[in-house]
Each structure stands twice: as structure tokens, then as C-alpha cells.
C-alpha positions as CSV (number, residue, x, y, z in Angstrom):
1,X,108.9,87.5,111.2
2,X,108.0,85.5,114.2
3,X,105.5,86.3,116.9
4,X,106.6,86.1,120.5
5,X,104.6,86.4,123.7
6,X,105.5,90.1,124.0
7,X,105.4,91.2,120.3
8,X,106.9,90.7,116.9
9,X,110.6,90.1,116.0
10,X,111.9,91.4,112.7
11,X,115.0,90.0,111.2
12,X,116.9,91.7,108.4
13,X,117.1,90.0,105.0
14,X,119.9,90.2,102.5
15,X,123.5,91.4,102.8
16,X,124.5,93.8,105.5
17,X,125.3,97.4,104.3
18,X,128.9,98.5,104.7
19,X,129.7,101.1,107.3
20,X,131.6,104.3,106.3
21,X,134.8,102.9,107.9
22,X,134.5,99.7,105.9
23,X,133.9,101.6,102.7
24,X,136.9,103.9,103.3
25,X,139.1,100.8,104.1
26,X,138.2,99.3,100.7
27,X,138.9,102.6,98.8
28,X,141.9,102.5,96.5
29,X,143.0,105.9,95.2
30,X,144.9,104.3,92.3
31,X,141.6,102.8,91.1
32,X,139.1,105.4,92.1
33,X,141.2,108.6,92.2
34,X,141.6,111.2,89.5
35,X,139.1,113.0,87.3
36,X,135.6,111.8,87.1
37,X,135.3,112.7,83.4
38,X,138.0,111.3,81.0
39,X,136.9,113.6,78.2
40,X,138.1,117.1,77.3
41,X,136.3,120.3,78.0
42,X,132.7,120.4,76.7
43,X,129.8,122.9,76.8
44,X,130.5,126.1,78.7
45,X,133.9,124.8,79.7
46,X,135.1,125.6,76.2
47,X,137.1,128.9,76.0
């Protein structure tokens, strides 16, 4: 932070967070698509 004649200036530190548009542009359905669980049925899912 630095002080100016009229107040305080705050500058962000670290990498900038991606916007939703940037996240969607990086999304690859071949890599991230499909089922979240690779296992079979478990617990109350058993019939």
C-alpha cells in the first residue's frame, strides 16, 4: 500500500482469478466430462 495526498491505494497481490468466460474457454469435455465417480453403485444405490 502507498499513501497519497487523498487517501490510500491498494494493489492486488498474486495471480488474477479467471473469469467465468476464461474458465469455460479452458474447459475440455473430453478431459472433464462424464461421470464424477468411476466406481459402481454403492450404499443406497444398491438394488
